KELUM-499844 format. One record per residue (C-alpha): x, y, z. Coordinates in steps of 0.02 Angstrom, whole numbers, plus 32768, in hexadecimal, padded with zeros to 4 digits. Layout:
KELUM-499844
<site <X Y Z>>
...
This chain:
KELUM-499844
<site <2813 EE7B BEB1>>
<site <2884 EEA8 BE1F>>
<site <28B1 EE5A BD7A>>
<site <296D EE42 BD69>>
<site <29B0 EEA6 BCD7>>
<site <2A61 EEDE BCAC>>
<site <2A44 EF92 BCE0>>
<site <2AA0 EF83 BD86>>
<site <2B0D EF0D BDEB>>
<site <2AC0 EE8F BE63>>
<site <2B10 EE33 BEF6>>
<site <2B0E ED75 BEEB>>
<site <2B0C ECFE BF80>>
<site <2B32 EC46 BF84>>
<site <2AC9 EBC5 BFE0>>
<site <2B2D EBD6 C081>>
<site <2B1C EC93 C083>>
<site <2A63 EC89 C059>>
<site <2A46 EC10 C0E9>>
<site <2A99 EC89 C162>>
<site <2A2B ED18 C125>>
<site <2991 ECA9 C134>>
<site <29BF EC71 C1E4>>
<site <29DC ED24 C21F>>
<site <2933 ED5A C1DB>>
<site <28D7 ECC5 C224>>
<site <291F ECEC C2CF>>
<site <28C5 ED94 C2D7>>
<site <2827 ED70 C274>>
<site <2789 ED15 C2A7>>
<site <2789 EC5C C279>>
<site <275C EC35 C1C4>>
<site <276F ECEA C18D>>
<site <27F0 ECCE C104>>
<site <2790 EC3E C0B5>>
<site <26EF ECA4 C0AF>>
<site <274B ED36 C062>>
<site <2798 ECC1 BFE1>>
<site <26ED EC7A BFB3>>
<site <26A2 ED27 BFA3>>
<site <2731 ED62 BF33>>
<site <2726 ECC9 BEC3>>
<site <2669 ECD6 BEB3>>
<site <2675 ED8E BE84>>
<site <26F5 ED69 BDFD>>
<site <268D ECD7 BDBD>>
<site <25F7 ED4A BDA6>>
<site <2663 EDCC BD4F>>
<site <26AC ED4B BCD9>>
<site <260A ECF1 BCB3>>
<site <2577 ED60 BCE8>>
<site <24F7 ECF7 BC8A>>
<site <2533 EC4E BCC8>>
<site <24B0 EBE2 BD1C>>
<site <24FB EB37 BD3F>>
<site <25A7 EB48 BD8D>>
<site <260F EAAE BDB2>>
<site <2677 EACA BE50>>
<site <26FC EA42 BE59>>
<site <2738 EA39 BF0D>>
<site <27CD E9DA BF4E>>
<site <27E9 E991 BFFC>>
<site <2849 EA22 C048>>
<site <2834 EADB C068>>
<site <2834 EB05 BFAF>>
<site <2799 EA99 BFA7>>
<site <2756 EAFE C03A>>
<site <276E EB9D BFD5>>
<site <2708 EB4B BF4C>>
<site <267E EB1D BFC5>>
<site <2675 EBD1 C002>>
<site <266B EC09 BF4C>>
<site <25D9 EB93 BF31>>
<site <2580 EBDA BFC9>>
<site <258A EC8B BF81>>
<site <2554 EC55 BED4>>
<site <24BF EBF8 BF1D>>
<site <248D EC93 BF80>>
<site <2499 ECFC BEE2>>
<site <2421 EC8F BE80>>
<site <249B EC24 BE1E>>
<site <2498 EB66 BE16>>
<site <253F EB27 BE57>>
<site <255E EA6C BE51>>
<site <25E7 EA35 BEC8>>
<site <2650 E999 BEB2>>
<site <26B3 E983 BF52>>
<site <2744 E909 BF65>>
<site <2757 E922 C01F>>
<site <273F E8AE C0B3>>
<site <26E3 E8F1 C14A>>
<site <2755 E88B C1BA>>
<site <27F5 E8DE C17D>>
<site <27C5 E986 C130>>
<site <2810 EA24 C17D>>
<site <27A0 EA7E C1FA>>
<site <2785 EB16 C18B>>
<site <2753 EAA9 C0F8>>
<site <26D8 EA48 C166>>
<site <268A EAEB C19E>>
<site <2674 EB1F C0E8>>
<site <262C EA75 C0BE>>
<site <25A5 EA8B C140>>
<site <2582 EB3D C104>>
<site <256C EAFD C053>>
<site <24F3 EA77 C08B>>
<site <2491 EAF4 C0F3>>
<site <2487 EB6A C05D>>
<site <2438 EAE1 BFF3>>
<site <24CA EACB BF7B>>
<site <24B8 EA32 BF0C>>
<site <253D E9AB BF26>>
<site <2564 E925 BEA5>>
<site <25DD E894 BE92>>
<site <25F7 E8C1 BDDC>>
<site <2608 E965 BD7E>>
<site <2568 E9A6 BD2D>>
<site <2549 E970 BC7A>>
<site <2548 EA26 BC45>>
<site <258D EAC0 BC9A>>
<site <25A7 EB76 BC6E>>
<site <2640 EB94 BCDB>>
<site <26B5 EB23 BD3D>>
<site <270C EB58 BDDD>>
<site <27AB EAF7 BE03>>
<site <27C5 EAE4 BEBE>>
<site <2816 EA39 BEBC>>
<site <28C8 EA5A BEF4>>
<site <2919 EAF3 BF3F>>
<site <29CB EB29 BF60>>
<site <29E7 EAA3 BFE3>>
<site <29CE EA10 BF6E>>
<site <2A5F E996 BF75>>
<site <2A20 E911 BEFE>>
<site <29EE E90A BE48>>
<site <2933 E901 BE23>>
<site <28F7 E84D BE14>>
<site <2858 E7E5 BE02>>
<site <27B8 E84B BDFF>>
<site <2815 E8EF BE16>>
<site <2880 E8CD BD7E>>
<site <27E5 E89B BD1C>>
<site <278F E93E BD4B>>
<site <2826 E9A5 BD19>>
<site <2825 E94E BC72>>
<site <276B E974 BC62>>
<site <278A EA2D BC87>>
<site <2819 EA39 BC0B>>
<site <27BB E9DD BB84>>
<site <2722 EA4B BB90>>
<site <270E EAEF BB35>>
<site <26B7 EB40 BBC9>>
<site <271C EBB7 BC35>>
<site <276E EB82 BCD8>>
<site <2796 EBF7 BD69>>
<site <2821 EBB5 BDDA>>
<site <281E EBE9 BE90>>
<site <28CC EC1C BECF>>
<site <292A EBAF BE52>>
<site <28FD EB36 BDC5>>
<site <28F6 EA8A BE15>>
<site <2996 EA29 BDF7>>
<site <2A04 EAC1 BDDA>>
<site <2A9A EAD8 BE4D>>
<site <2A85 EB84 BE9C>>
<site <2B40 EB9D BEB1>>
<site <2B80 EB5F BE09>>
<site <2AF1 EB62 BD8B>>
<site <2B0B EAAA BD62>>
<site <2A95 EA14 BD54>>
<site <2A01 E9DF BCEE>>
<site <296F EA48 BD28>>
<site <28C6 EA91 BD05>>
<site <28CE EB0B BC74>>
<site <285F EB96 BCB5>>
<site <2817 EC2B BC5A>>
<site <2832 EC91 BCF8>>
<site <288B EC78 BD9D>>
<site <2865 ECD6 BE3C>>
<site <2901 ECD6 BEA8>>
<site <28D7 ECF0 BF5F>>
<site <2939 ED43 BFEB>>
<site <29DA ED4D BF84>>
<site <2A17 ED3C BED2>>
<site <2A83 ECA2 BEB8>>
<site <2B17 EC95 BE41>>
<site <2AD8 EBF5 BDF1>>
<site <2A46 EC52 BDA5>>
<site <2AB9 ECB3 BD32>>
<site <2B43 EC3F BCF3>>
<site <2B5A EB91 BCA6>>
<site <2AAB EB48 BC8A>>
<site <2A5C EBCA BCFC>>
<site <2A24 EC47 BC7B>>
<site <29D2 EBC2 BC0E>>
<site <297B EB76 BCA4>>
<site <293C EC18 BCF2>>
<site <28F2 EC79 BC61>>
<site <28C6 ED26 BCA3>>
<site <2909 ED3C BD52>>
<site <28AA ED9D BDD6>>
<site <28DE EDC2 BE88>>
<site <2881 EDDF BF2B>>
<site <28E9 EDF5 BFCB>>
<site <284F EDD0 C036>>
<site <286D EE72 C096>>
<site <2911 EE2C C0DB>>
<site <29B4 EE8F C0C9>>
<site <2A52 EE31 C09D>>
<site <2AC7 EEB3 C0E4>>
<site <2B1B EE41 C162>>
<site <2B5E EDC9 C0E0>>
<site <2BE7 EDE3 C05F>>
<site <2BB7 EDB3 BFAD>>
<site <2C1A ED24 BF60>>
<site <2C0A ED76 BEB5>>
<site <2BB4 EE02 BE58>>
<site <2B44 EE06 BDC2>>
<site <2B96 EE8D BD5B>>
<site <2B49 EF32 BD29>>
<site <2B73 EFAE BC9F>>
<site <2C1E F000 BCA7>>
<site <2C26 F0B9 BCD3>>
<site <2C15 F12D BC40>>
<site <2CC2 F168 BC0F>>
<site <2CB7 F210 BBBB>>
<site <2D49 F255 BB58>>
<site <2D92 F2FE BB80>>
<site <2D8E F378 BAEF>>
<site <2E45 F3A1 BB0E>>
<site <2E86 F2F3 BAE9>>
<site <2EDE F298 BA5C>>
<site <2EFF F1E7 BA21>>
<site <2F8B F1D4 BA9E>>
<site <2F0F F1F2 BB2B>>
<site <2EBE F149 BB0C>>
<site <2F55 F0D8 BAF9>>
<site <2F99 F063 BA77>>
<site <2F68 EFAF BA57>>
<site <2FD7 EF2F BA01>>
<site <2F88 EE8E B9C5>>
<site <3005 EE00 B9B3>>
<site <2FBD ED67 B95D>>
<site <2F80 ED2F B8B5>>
<site <2FF0 EC9C B88A>>
<site <2FEA EC57 B7D8>>
<site <2F36 EC36 B7A9>>
<site <2EF1 EC90 B842>>
<site <2F0F ED48 B823>>
<site <2E56 ED6D B82F>>
<site <2E55 ED50 B8EB>>
<site <2EDA EDD5 B908>>
<site <2E82 EE50 B896>>
<site <2DDE EE34 B8F3>>
<site <2E32 EE5C B99A>>
<site <2E86 EEF5 B94F>>
<site <2DE3 EF33 B904>>
<site <2D8C EF20 B9AA>>
<site <2E14 EF81 BA04>>
<site <2E0A F00B B981>>
<site <2D4C F01A B98F>>
<site <2D4C F014 BA4C>>
<site <2DB8 F0A8 BA71>>
<site <2E70 F081 BA58>>
<site <2ED3 F118 BA1E>>
<site <2F3F F0B2 B9A7>>
<site <2F3F EFFA B978>>
<site <2FD5 EF9A B938>>
<site <2FC3 EEEF B8E8>>
<site <3055 EE78 B8F3>>
<site <302A EDE1 B88A>>
<site <308D ED44 B8A6>>
<site <3070 ED1D B7EF>>
<site <30FD ED8C B7AE>>
<site <30C2 ED84 B6FB>>
<site <3020 EDD9 B72B>>
<site <3074 EE7B B765>>
<site <3036 EF11 B704>>
<site <2FA0 EF85 B708>>
<site <2EEE EF54 B72D>>
<site <2E98 EFBD B6A7>>
<site <2DEF EFA6 B6FB>>
<site <2E34 EFE4 B7A2>>
<site <2ECA F053 B77D>>
<site <2EC8 F08F B832>>
<site <2F15 EFE9 B864>>
<site <2FD2 EFF7 B861>>
<site <302F EF59 B82E>>
<site <30D3 EF46 B88E>>
<site <3146 EEB3 B8B3>>
<site <312D EE8A B96A>>
<site <31E6 EE96 B994>>
<site <31ED EF4B B95A>>
<site <316D EF86 B9D9>>
<site <3190 EFCC BA85>>
<site <3126 EF4C BAE0>>
<site <313C EFA2 BB87>>
<site <30D6 F036 BB48>>
<site <3041 EFDB BAFC>>
<site <2FB1 EF6C BB2C>>
<site <2FD1 EEC5 BAD6>>
<site <2F4C EE48 BAA0>>
<site <2FA8 EDA7 BA7C>>
<site <2F70 ECFE BA3C>>
<site <2EDF ED21 B9C7>>
<site <2F00 ECA9 B938>>
<site <2FB0 EC92 B97A>>
<site <2FC2 EBDA B951>>
<site <3068 EB89 B97E>>
<site <30C5 EC27 B94A>>
<site <308E EC84 B9E6>>
<site <30FD EC1A BA56>>
<site <319A EC6D BA14>>
<site <315E ED1D BA3E>>
<site <310F ECFB BAE8>>
<site <31AD ED04 BB54>>
<site <31D3 EDB7 BB22>>
<site <311C EDEC BB24>>
<site <30FF EDA2 BBD1>>
<site <319D EDF6 BC12>>
<site <3188 EEA4 BBC6>>
<site <30D5 EECD BB93>>
<site <3090 EF60 BBF4>>
<site <2FDF EF19 BBF9>>
<site <2FB2 EE70 BBB2>>
<site <2F19 EE0F BB79>>
<site <2F3B ED56 BB5B>>
<site <2EC0 ECF6 BAF0>>
<site <2EAD EC57 BA8A>>
<site <2F53 EC0C BA50>>
<site <2FB8 EC72 BACC>>
<site <2F58 EC1C BB58>>
<site <2F6F EB71 BB09>>
<site <302A EB8E BAFB>>
<site <3036 EBC5 BBB1>>
<site <2FD2 EB2E BBEA>>
<site <3058 EAB4 BBAD>>
<site <30F4 EB18 BBD7>>
<site <312E EB2A BC8C>>
<site <31A7 EBB5 BC60>>
<site <311F EC1D BC0F>>
<site <30B2 EC00 BCA8>>
<site <313D EC40 BD17>>
<site <3151 ECDC BCAC>>
<site <3096 ECFB BCB6>>
<site <3095 ECEA BD72>>
<site <312C ED5D BD80>>
<site <30D0 EDEB BD27>>
<site <3061 EE0D BDBD>>
<site <30D2 EDCE BE48>>
<site <316B EE31 BE14>>
<site <3132 EEBC BDA3>>
<site <3079 EED3 BDC7>>
<site <3055 EEE6 BD0D>>
<site <2F9E EED7 BCDD>>
<site <2F70 EE31 BC8D>>
<site <2EC8 EDE9 BC58>>
<site <2EAA ED36 BC1F>>
<site <2E11 ED16 BBB2>>
<site <2DFD EC58 BBA8>>
<site <2D67 EBF6 BB6F>>
<site <2D43 EB5C BBDC>>
<site <2DB7 EAE6 BB7D>>
<site <2E48 EB61 BB85>>
<site <2E26 EB78 BC3F>>
<site <2E2A EABC BC56>>
<site <2ED3 EAB2 BBFE>>
<site <2F1A EB3C BC6C>>
<site <2EE2 EAE3 BD0B>>
<site <2F0A EA34 BCCD>>
<site <2E59 E9F3 BCE5>>
<site <2DCB E9B4 BC79>>
<site <2D55 EA34 BC2E>>
<site <2CC4 E9E8 BC90>>
<site <2D1A EA1D BD32>>
<site <2D1F EAD0 BCF5>>
<site <2C68 EAD3 BCC8>>
<site <2C34 EA7B BD68>>
<site <2C71 EB0F BDCF>>
<site <2C9C EBA6 BD64>>
<site <2CB1 EC1C BDF8>>
<site <2D33 EBAB BE48>>
<site <2D8E EB98 BDA2>>
<site <2D9D EC55 BD91>>
<site <2DD9 EC64 BE44>>
<site <2E5F EBDE BE28>>
<site <2E9B EC2C BD84>>
<site <2EA6 ECDA BDD0>>
<site <2F08 EC9C BE67>>
<site <2F7B EC29 BE06>>
<site <2FAF ECA9 BD84>>
<site <2F96 ED4A BDE7>>
<site <2F2A EDA2 BD66>>
<site <2E79 EDC8 BD31>>
<site <2E17 ED40 BCD7>>
<site <2D80 ED41 BC65>>
<site <2D37 EC91 BC5D>>
<site <2CCB EC9A BBC2>>
<site <2C26 EC40 BBA9>>
<site <2B72 EC53 BBE1>>
<site <2B82 ECCB BC72>>
<site <2C39 ECF9 BC54>>
<site <2C94 ED0F BCF9>>
<site <2D18 ED93 BD1A>>
<site <2D8C ED7E BDAE>>
<site <2E2E EDC2 BDF6>>
<site <2E96 ED9C BE91>>
<site <2E48 EDE1 BF2E>>
<site <2DA5 EE19 BEDB>>
<site <2CF7 EDCF BED8>>
<site <2CD5 ED85 BE2B>>
<site <2C5A EDD9 BDB6>>
<site <2BDF ED76 BD4C>>
<site <2BB8 EDD1 BCAB>>
<site <2AFC EDE5 BC8C>>
<site <2B04 EE0E BBD2>>
<site <2B1B EDA5 BB36>>
<site <2AC0 ED18 BAE1>>
<site <2ADA EC83 BA6F>>
<site <2AF3 ECF1 B9D7>>
<site <2BA5 ED07 BA15>>
<site <2BC4 EC4E B9F6>>
<site <2C1B EC6E B952>>
<site <2CD2 EC72 B91D>>
<site <2D35 ED0D B949>>
<site <2CC9 ED5C B9D0>>
<site <2D4B ED2D BA54>>
<site <2DD1 ED88 B9F0>>
<site <2D60 EE21 B9F1>>
<site <2D53 EE19 BAAF>>
<site <2E10 EE0F BAC0>>
<site <2E23 EEAE BA5A>>
<site <2D9F EF07 BAC0>>
<site <2DF5 EEDA BB64>>
<site <2E9D EF16 BB1E>>
<site <2E50 EFBE BAEE>>
<site <2E0E EFD6 BB9F>>
<site <2EB8 EFAD BBEA>>
<site <2F0C F027 BB72>>
<site <2E96 F0AF BBAF>>
<site <2ED0 F095 BC61>>
<site <2E4D F022 BCA9>>
<site <2E81 EFA8 BD32>>
<site <2E7E EEF0 BD04>>
<site <2DD8 EEC0 BD52>>
<site <2D80 EF5F BD19>>
<site <2DC0 EF4B BC67>>
<site <2D8A EE96 BC5E>>
<site <2CDD EEB7 BCA9>>
<site <2CBA EF4D BC3A>>
<site <2CF0 EEF7 BB99>>
<site <2C92 EE57 BBC1>>
<site <2BF3 EEB7 BBE9>>
<site <2BFB EF1F BB49>>
<site <2C27 EE86 BAE0>>
<site <2B8C EE2B BB1E>>
<site <2B1D EEC4 BB16>>
<site <2B46 EEDB BA5E>>
<site <2B04 EE2B BA40>>
<site <2A68 EE4C BAA7>>
<site <2A42 EEE9 BA41>>
<site <2A6E EE9A B99A>>
<site <29E5 EEAD B916>>
<site <298C EE05 B90E>>
<site <2984 EE07 B851>>
<site <2A41 EE1F B840>>
<site <2AC0 ED93 B853>>
<site <2B3D EDB2 B8DF>>
<site <2BED ED96 B89E>>
<site <2C8F EDBE B8F7>>
<site <2CC2 EE3F B876>>
<site <2C1F EE9E B88C>>
<site <2C2C EE8F B948>>
<site <2CDE EED1 B948>>
<site <2CAD EF72 B8F1>>
<site <2C16 EF95 B95E>>
<site <2C4B F019 B9DB>>
């Protein structure tokens, strides 16, 4: 059993892939083996999380997730705890494994109740597993509300009840800890998944997943990129930030600052507010240049940060000539409503193979795909897949559990970051960081994954007593 931390990459399997792994294991193991292993693992984690707990409410649903809970109760009873089981199953329709666990719990002397105990030290959520196809209702919904409204910790077995294992959507138990069994599922790490799961732990139940291909990966840290002593600023590429329409120059300066502090050899700033051209006395390293004087073929361009309506006029040339390109914010909004700009974006990869990364937030992604924002959030992995295929480039769909995808590659869910990033300008910082990676020679997907990981990690390591602002984030290398 391991706690999931951002120190390495992890393969993620959807419900269909997990079922195949489960079926293959069940075919070679003695009956009921997996459920007993699941109960043992959950009971061990429960004791580790709450070693002094006495009364433990085990909320069991009608299916095999409920069976896992019953096996957990058996172990806790054997170890001297006082589990109280509420079971929503029906002996006439329960799965065979769950019925076997029900009898084992009765034989072990586990207490059963129609209602949760008045007081408990720990709750174990085993109501709904990955196969649930309906929203919690009636007593189950009441019990979920009771768990979420109580200050005592909840441990979810396999997945918080009500959470979609593939997408991370739905109203669900908000657990302090989740023990994912057999495989890790993408829904644990994006959309509402991170809020619902709390700390995530994993136990493969002694079953290898080698025969199945992951549908996605939970990202790990990028490789350390040392700098050769015999190098110079030209070794690490140039970044040009094109944006900053009247009243929005700060966004472009944030992106430029981030590129400067994340390794770019030189950074040019091309403000679309012509009156603002000059020298940034606080950051004299930034070189102010009109965008049309730059050799765009030789630089990594970050376009759109604070671009306003003015960015539309510059996009045709940038899309056609930029060597590497990060499109953010107003550049994405302009492309979303202009078929000609969309055609130019698609031509970059189909005809020239030039590296391009889109960095939309969910509303910008919805505009690009012509759908409602709810459709993006309901299936973030599919949205990334569609964006990458439609426009032929890498995509960073920002949000809780940002997802990075590219044509022909398994998507990567970023494990770092927190709600402190929910402040103006942090997206501009990310765009600059991606541009710096592209300038240094990284491929699209690698540049996007590395920048997104480091962007989130900076927020995770941020001093709790210090406000996180975009300007501070941009200068943190």
